Steps between C-alpha positions, in 0.01 A plus 500: 500500500634205689293257707629636835374851425142346420517307827601813682212692350258228590635490854440874538157475360414228756653708794292804396180294467569352849554856639182625345301195619625538860408872499153407372477212754581743782227738385247230455570352840476838672154550352389138586624557866304817513189329374534223752533768779189668366315171487599434860352844588182423332556750215551254220252229434604139457448487123729800442769340717471175307522689169803677622663183634429320174634773265820544710570126513422442136724793388793402715472129408499605128846654507684359798610183325618698197739697721614182679314553833378143534387523864306828439335335199402200719368723789298723268381189322376350818281803576384533135408131480319485834286797392422335167434154653258645747314699228568821695613702200168428330292634789438187724432622864800468710500293826697609798727196432556626151600856625727339758688297234517793249653723769749223607608460138527873455724516815715231350525692172596811706756296690661395164513853370666607825748225465610612158497866620189624320289623795 
């Protein structure tokens, strides 16, 4: 087997991985957006929303760079890192300013996913 066919095979693997990641990202963001809507309606408590924000950002950040989506990696990292820095993932009570920043970062993450055609 020559080097080109190995390269082609690797390229196909990366393309398929990216397709699967984008499908998963679409599903995760749909669930996150529904959770935000339920939080705004008073149905979902703050802690549940933060948990959902954190898990979504963490999962997207973990694979985005691997599939060469650098801006998505950065945006999901911004949200993930803010939640960790503020101690929100470990149960610290969220302030109104914390929530405002989390929702802004989630909106920026959504905008990046829209830009790349995911949502």
